[in-house]
N, C-alpha and C positions, 0 to 999 in steps of 0.2 A: 785939976786939969793938968797944971804944970807939973804935978808927981806923975800922973801917967805919962806923960811926953819923956820926962826923965827916965822913967822905968823902960818905956819903949826903946829910947835911944842905946841905954845900956846893954839891953837884950840884943840889939843889932849888932853892936860892937862884940859882945861876947860871942854871938854866932859866927862873926866874920874872923873872930880869933881862931876858933874851933875849926872853920874851915881851912883857914890858912895852915895850922898845924896837920890838918888830915892831909892837906896838898903836900907839905913838905914830906909827911910820911910816905905818900904814895911815890913821890919822885925819888925818894931813897931806894924804893924799890927796884931790883933788875928789871930791865924790858924783857918780855917774853922772846924766846927764840924759835919755839916750835910754831909752824905757820898755822896751824889751828889755834892756839893760843893767841896769836896774833890777830887773826881774822876776829876771833871773839871778843879782843879787847876793843874792836871797834864799838862805839856806843848805839845801839839798836840793832847790833848783829846778833844773830842767835841761830845755833846749830840745830837741824833737823837731823842730818845722817852723815857719815864719812863711808863712802865706799872704796874699796881697794880697787887699785888698777896698776899694773907694771908699769913702772917708770914715773908715775904720776901720784899724787893725792888729789881726791876727789870730794868736794864737799856740797852737800845741799844746805842751804841758809835761807832764812827769813830776814829782812831788812826792814826796819820800821820807816816809812816814808809818810810824808804828809799827804792828806786826800787832795788839798789844794795849795800848791806852791806859792801862790800869790798871797795866801792867809794860812800860814802855817798852823795857827791856833785853832783851826777849824776840825781837829780830828786827825787822826792817823790810820795806817793800815799795813799790813805786812805784805811785803812784796818778795816773792820767791827769787832767789838768784842760785846758780851753782859755780862753782870754782873749781876748774880742772888745774891743778897746781903743779907747774915742773919746776920753777926756780925764781926767787924774786929777782934775779940777774937778767932773766930773759924779758923780751917783749911780751905784751898783753895784748890779747885780742878779745874785744867787746862785742858779743855775738847776742843778737835777738832776732827770733824768728816773726815777731811782730803779734804772735800768739801765745799759746801756753809755753812753757819751758820743759824740755825732757829732763828726767833726773836720772838718766842712764848716761853713763861717761860718754862724750863723743867729742869729735874734733874738727872743726871746720876748716875749708881749705887753707885761708890765710894762717890759721894757727899750725897747719902742717907746714907751710911754707917757710915760716919764721921759726919753726921749733920753739914755740911760745906758751905761754899760759893761756887759759881762756875763761872769761867770765862771762856767764851767759844769763840773760835777765827776762823774766816773764814779764809780759806786756800788762800794765795794769787793768784791771777789770776783767781779766781772764781769771776764771777761779783756778787756786784759791787767793789770787792776789786781787781780790775786790773788796772796796771799802763796803763796810755795813754801817748804817743804810748806804745804798750806791746814790751818790750824786752824781747822774750821769753828765751832767754839764761840765763835769771835771775831767772826763774822757775825750781829750783832745791832743793834737800833736805836740804842742808846746808843753803841757802838763807831762806827757810821756818823756819827751826830751830831758825834761827837768828832772824826772826819775832817773834818768841814765847819768845826767849830771853829778847828781847827789851819790851815786853808788861810786862813780869814778873819782869823786873827791874823797870819798871814805877809804879807797883802796890804792889810790896813787901812792900814799905815803909807803905802802909796802912793796907794791911793784913800780918801783920809780923809772924802769926803762919805759921806752917808746911804746904807745898804744896804737892800735888802729882798731876802729869799728867796722863791722860786718853784719851782712844779714841777706837772706835771699827772699825775694818775692816782697811781701809785706814787711819782712825785715829788711830789706834793701830799702824800701822806702823809709822805714823808720831810722835807719843808720843816717840817711841822707837828710832827715828833718832835724836829727840830733846836730849834725854837722851845720846846719842852716843857723839854728839857735845858739849853739854852744861852739863856734869853729875854733878856740882856742885850745879845747880840750884833747882831741885825737890829732896824730902824727899824720894819720892817713885814714882813707874809707875805701873800702870795697864793696860794692852795692851789687848784687847779682838779681837781675831780672825784675828790676824795680819799674812798675808803671808809673806813668806820670800823666794823670788825667787833668790836664791845665784848664780846660773848658769843658765842664761836664756834659752840656748839651750837644756838643760837635764830636761825633764818633765814627765820621765816615773813614778813618784810616783803619778800623776795623774791618770794615766791610770791603775795602780794597785788600786787605791782608787774606780774607777767606775766599777771594775770586783768583788768588793764585798761589795759593800755598801748596806744598807738596805736588803732585801730579794730578792731571784732570781724572784718571782712572780712580785715584784714591778719594778725591772730592765727590765724584758721582757716588761712588759707593756709600760714603757716609752721608751724603745728603739723601740719598734714597732710603736708609734706614731711619734717617730721622723723620722724613715724611710720611714713611709707611707706620710709623708709630702713632703719627697722629691720626692717619685714614683708619688704624685700628682702635681708634680711641675706646669705643665702646667694650670690647672684650678685654682689651688690656687694662682699662680702670676697674672692670669687675676683679682680675687677677690682683690689681693693686689693693682694692679695698680688703681681699682676702689676706694679702700679705700683711696689710697694717694691722688688720684684726690680731693676726696670728702673732704679731710683736708688740702689741699694746700701743701702735703709733696714732697719734692725733694730728688734727690739722688747724687747732685753732688760730694760730698766729698768722698763717697765709690766707687762712678763711675757707678753703675748701679742698677736698681730695683732687677735684678737677684742676685747680690752680697748681696745686703742687705736681699733679702729673705732667702738665704742659711745662712747668718750670724745668723739671727733670730732663724732658726729651728736647727742649731747647738748647740744654747744657751740653747736649751729646757732641755735636761737631766741635764746639769749642773746648770741651774736656779732653778729646782725642788729641788734639794739635797740642795742648798744655802738657799731657802728660806721656804721650806715645810718640813714636817715631815713624817715619814714612815706612820702614819695613813692616811695621805692624798692621798695615792695611790688609794684609792677607787674613787677619783675624776678623775682619769686619765681614758679615754676609755679603757674598758677591751679586746676588740676585735678592733684593728684598722683597718684590713683588710675590716670590714663591716661597721665601722662607717662612717657616711656621713662626705661630704667635710666641713660642717658648723662645725660638732663635732671636726674635726681634726684642723680647723682653730681656734676655739674657746680655744682648751686645749693650743696650741702653743702661741696664743695671751695673754692668762691669765698668762702663766708662764714666757714667753720670751719678749713679747710686740713687736707689729710689727712696732710700731712707732721708735723704739730703734735706729736703723740704718740709718734713714732718715737724712737729713741735719739738720732739727729742732730738733730732737732727740739727735744728737751728739753735737750739739753747747754748750750746757750747760758743757758737759764732755770733752771738748777739752783740758783742762788743765791736766785732768787726763790721757788720751791717749797720751798726749805729754810727760808726766812723764814716763808712760809704755813703750814708745819706746825710751827714752833717760837713763833712770836710774833704774826704777822699775823692769822691765822685764814683760814678759805677758806669760800665759800658752798656749801650744800646746797640743792637745790630739788626739789620734786615734779614728775610730770609727769601731772596728771590725764587729759589727751587720749591717754595711751598706755596700753594695758593691760600689767598687771605682768608677763605672761608674755613681753612682748618686751624688757623690760629685764633684763639678768643682773647688772650691776654698779652702777648708778647714778651719782651723780657720785662719783667716786673721790676719796680724801684726797690731800693733798700728798706723803705718805709714799710712794704708789705712783709718783711721779714723779721721784724722788730715789733715785740708787743705794744699794743696802744697805749698802755700805762705807761711808756717812756716817750717823753716828748722830743720831738726831733724839728731842726731848723738847718737848712744847707746854707754854708757859709761859702761863696763862691770866691772870694778873694784867698781863701787859705793856700790852695795850689797854685794859684797865680805867684804868690810871693815866693813860694818854695823854688818854683821853676824861674822867675826873674833872678834869684840871690844865686842859683846854680850857674845859671847862665853867664853871670857876670862876676862870680866871686870864687866859683868851684877852685881848689886848691889841695893836691894831693887826693885827688878823688878818682876812683877807676869804676866804671859802669860796664858788666857784661850781660850781654843779653844772647838770647837763642833764635837762630833764623826762623824757626817753625813754632816759635811760642807766641799766641795771640796776644799775651800781655805786652809784649814788645813793640806792639804797633803804635801805640802812644809812651813815648820814652824820654828819658831826660837827655838833653842835648846841651852842648858847650859854645860859650859864645866867645866875643874876642876877651872879655875878661878873665877867662878860666886860666890857670897855670898849673904846668905839670898835672894835667887832668884827661882822661881818655875815656872815649865810649867803643867798645869793641863787641863784634857778633860773632858766637860759635857757630860756623856752619852745620846745617842740619840738626842742630840741637833744639831741645824743647824747654820747658819751664826748669829743667835741671842744668842748664848751661852753666859752664865754669871756666875757669883759666886754662885747666888741663885740655880743655875742648876747642881752645884757639887755635888758629893756624900758627905754624911754628915761630913766625917773626912776631906776632902779636903775644903768644904765649911767653916768649923769651923777655919781651918788652915789659909786660905785666908783671911777670915774677919778679923781674930787677926792681921795679918800682916799689913793689910791695916791701922787698928786702930793705931798699934805700929808707923807705918811709919807717921801716922798722928800727933802723939803726944798725943795720949789718954793715961790715967793713966793706971798703971798695972791691976788694978781691972777691968777696963773697956775692956782692952784688954783679960783678961782671960773670961769674960762672951761671947766675940766672936759674938755680936749680933749687927745688925745695929742700930744706935743712933737714927735715926730719922723713924717714923711711914711711912707706905706705903701711897702714895697720888697718887690718880687714874689718876690725870690729870698731875701732875708734873714727875711722875716715869713710864715713858713709856718704856715698855720692849718689844715692837715690836722690830723685826728684822729690821736693816738700810738699806731699799732697795733701791738699785742702779739698774734701768732697765739694761738689758744686762750683759755682761761678764766683770762685775766691781766689786772689792772688797769693 
């Protein structure tokens, strides 16, 4: 026994000596200077593709993350990220949509304003960034914030200048949650059109919104088409059945074609204001009662999308609906312009959009915690909302404890509201704050202008469209 112990001790010392020697050899090697080599020198980082873009280098990467940050020994998964690299001396914008990450080079508004680098992260459980097997209990806002924290810690030694977090809609929520759990990481946060459903069962703010948004003429047009689609449920559901059969669509998750049809129709008015502008009311049938079935179908399909609540349409967004039904909350509104006999289900809960094999339990304290933190501790945070966006009905608000934090509303804007759409005074203030948080010089901050010129390919300003009732 003693011999065995002595042998084991000798082996341990020998291996330690080898490790030390290897470390010394590695230390003697020069540090890589090319940004690709520097990125790939990060443990757990692997390159999937480099795509050329003038003035930048663009990388699509995988990064190894723990499935459970509280228990890192319980397995790992590959999380997709992209890096739009300009210069390691420039500030870096950390972007997430809260959904999948695009692998096409793009630049978010804060990135253009600060003329910086951009790191974009795919939200956990959106494919391909999904653990296998998928333990859905690890899909929560703290775990996702911890994903961001690890990516930041891995990249900060390369990009040592200031960092800003940003995102639109669910991405704006994500940036806010990240700041709540890791307030020392970022130098500032720019959250666009971020819903804040503090009390899931109290949604009267949405009803008040739909009573006054836009003009009465536009509201009446939309309400009439929505109602008419339910009046003509019989013939239009026959058309829906043929449409589903022709495209191979099924309805196992939601339960029936009838439930899916009503869900699409009830999204119609919301979807219009989320993605369209007041001037687009001219595209809505002026007299729903005399419109053809085809006109009613086309209008609803264009705005809501009849594929949205099929199994195939829901599958991509299972992680969102899971989170809506466990932490984020989901809106419920009334339809005073529609007789009760025409509505069979109303706004359906997120549970109806997630396969029953995935267990769900709502945590009412999650959003209360974030809301309380923002009210009392927001620092270097900017929230931008659109005047005509339904999701802004329940929004983040600031309390007495907030410092150098702002909530602005872009007049007439929808879910694509941004700093550029603010009134001039607020636009200048917001731009100046973003520049200062990014570490710009006082003279640059005083000019309050974006540092990079507009690029028609990189600077996509379209609304981040998520079909159906999703932020």
